[in-house]
N, C-alpha and C positions, 0 to 999 in steps of 0.2 A: 454221382459225385456229391460228397460233402463238403460245403463251400462255407468259408468263413468270411464275412464280409464287414471289414472295418470295426472288428470287436474291441470295445473299450471296457476294461473292467478294473475296479480297484477295491481294496479293502481299507478301512478308515486309516489314513495315514501313509497309505502305500499303494502305488500303482503298479498292476500286474501286466495288463496289456493296453496297448494305446494304438488303437487303428490297426488291430492285426487283420492280415488276410492270407489266407491258405485254402487250398483245394486238395481234399483226399479222394483218390479214386476208389472204387471197390477193390477189395483185397485187404491185406494186413499191413498196418503201419506201426512201426516201433518208434515211439516218442521217448527220446532221452533227455537227460539234463539232471543238474546237481538238485539235492534236496531244496525245497522252498523256492524253485525257479517258475512254479506254475503249471506244472503238468497235471496234478490232480485238479486244480483250478479249470484249466482248460478241458478235462473231461466232464466235470460237473457242469460247465457251461453247455457243452454239447449235449449233456443228458438232462438238462433243464432242472438240475439241481441248484443251479445259480442262474440269475438272469443279467445279461450284459448291461452296462449303463448306456452303452451306445452300440449301434451295428446289429447285425443278424446272423444267423446259421440258416442255411438251406440245404435240403436233400431233394432232389427230384422235383423242384417246384414248390415243395412245402417249405414254409418259413418257420423258424423257432418262436415267432410271434404267434403261431396259429394255436397254441394251446394244446389240447388234447390231440389234435392231428399230428402234432410233432412228437408228443410224449409216446403215442402208439407205435411210432416207428424206430425209437431208441431205447437202449437199456444199459444203464450204468451199473457196473458190477465193482464194488470197491473192497468186498471181502472183509469188512470189520463185522464186528458183531451186530446182528440185525436189530432193527427196531421191533417194537411190540414183543418183548421177550417172553410173555406169559403165553404166548400161541404156541402150539405144538408145531413142529416142522412142517407136517402135512397141511396145517391150516394156513400157514404162512404161503406155501406154495399156491394153494388153492385161492387165495386172495389174489396173487399176482396173475394167476391164470384167467380170472375173471375181469382182470383190468386189460390184459394184453390180448385175449382170444375172443373170437366171435364163434358162431355155429360152425363156420366152415372150416376153422382152423384148430379148434378145441381138441378133436380126436387125434390129430397128427402130432399136436404139441404135447398131448399127454403120453403118447407112445414115446417120443423122443426123451421126454423127462424122465420116464420111468428106466429107459436105457442108460441115460446119464446117471441117475441115482445109483442103479445096480452097478455101473462101472466103477463108482466111486466109493461103493460099499456102504450106502446111506440107507438103503430100505429098512434094516432094522431100527434105524433112530426116528422114523417119521412121526412116530406117536409120543416122542419125547418133547418136553418144552424147549425152546430155543435157548433159554439161560442155562440149560444143562449140557449143551453142546461145547466142544473144544473149539479153539480158534480155527484148528485144521477143518473140523467138520462145518463150521460156518463158512469157511472159504470154498469147500466142496459143494454146499448146499447152494451157494448163490451162483457158483460157476454152473451148475447142473441147470438151474433155471435159465440163466442167461443163454446157455448154448441150445436150449430148447425152445425158447420163445420164437415167435414169427416176426422178428424185428429186422429191420434193413441196416441199422448201424448199431454197432456192439462197442461198448466202451469199458475196457477192462484196465482196472487201476492195479498193477503190481500183482497179476494173476498167479506168478509162480511162487510167490511168497507163502510161507506157512504149510507148503505141500511137501509130502515125502517124495522120495525118488520115484517110486511107482506111479504115485498120483500126478507127478509133474510129466512125466512120460506120456501118460494117458491123456493129460490136457493138451500137450503139444500135438500128439497124432490126431486128436478131435479137431483141433484148430487148422490142421492141414486139410482135413475133410470139409471144412466149410463151404457153403456155395460160393461160386465166384462172383456172384452179384451182391454179396454182403461186404459192407465196410467195417473194419475192425481196427480199433486204435487201441494200442496197448502200450502201458508204461512198464518199465522193467529195468532195474539194475543189473540183471543177469542178461546174458546174450541169449535170446530165444532162437532156437534152431528151427526157423520156419522161413517158408519162401515169403519174401518181402515185397510188397508193391512200393513201399517207401521207407526210408529211415530219416528221422527229423531229431533235430536238437533244439530244445529251448535253452536260451542263455540269456541272464539277465544283465542288462546294459548299465553303463554309468548312471544314465538318467533315471534307473530303477526299475523300468518297465522291461519285460522279456521280449526278446527277439527270436522268432522260429526260423530255423534254417533246414532246407533239405540237403540231407548228406549224400543220399543215393535213391 
């Protein structure tokens, strides 16, 4: 269970979350909401890309305050042009494999990654610099890594954007085949044809902060 305990977070001059509590079971959860309501911020908080001003997240007894122990269990996929653009795609992948894999998980992860890259047609571009890839290729590269890594919590920010029809169908099928023990939070303005463990909506209140409501 991915648990949010009294999460408070604000940007300068704007409150986003004030004492937010929620619990996400293993499975796929669809996070809905208007632009700017805090969906991406929530995923960044869960993925340790941002730190809450108060409160904590927990997964199976591990706290988001535990640093590396937390980051080893979660992965945030935003799909934007990745950092370190001078690296080749293969080098960028190897960097992340070294961060997320140990001797026991490396071989299986590499096998899954190769299958994902092949599925998305990315094997021919692995020796290209990241800055030469299209936005769609960036998205596919990050999704390939995300779906291959041995993490417990997967955070997908608008994963269907920038994908062609075939790639979108392949992604949805792969998500349907994910281990039932994995917790997946995804945001999307498109309705994903997936079995959902939960559907949620973030909505900005008059006071300025966002309220998270479970719809189903």
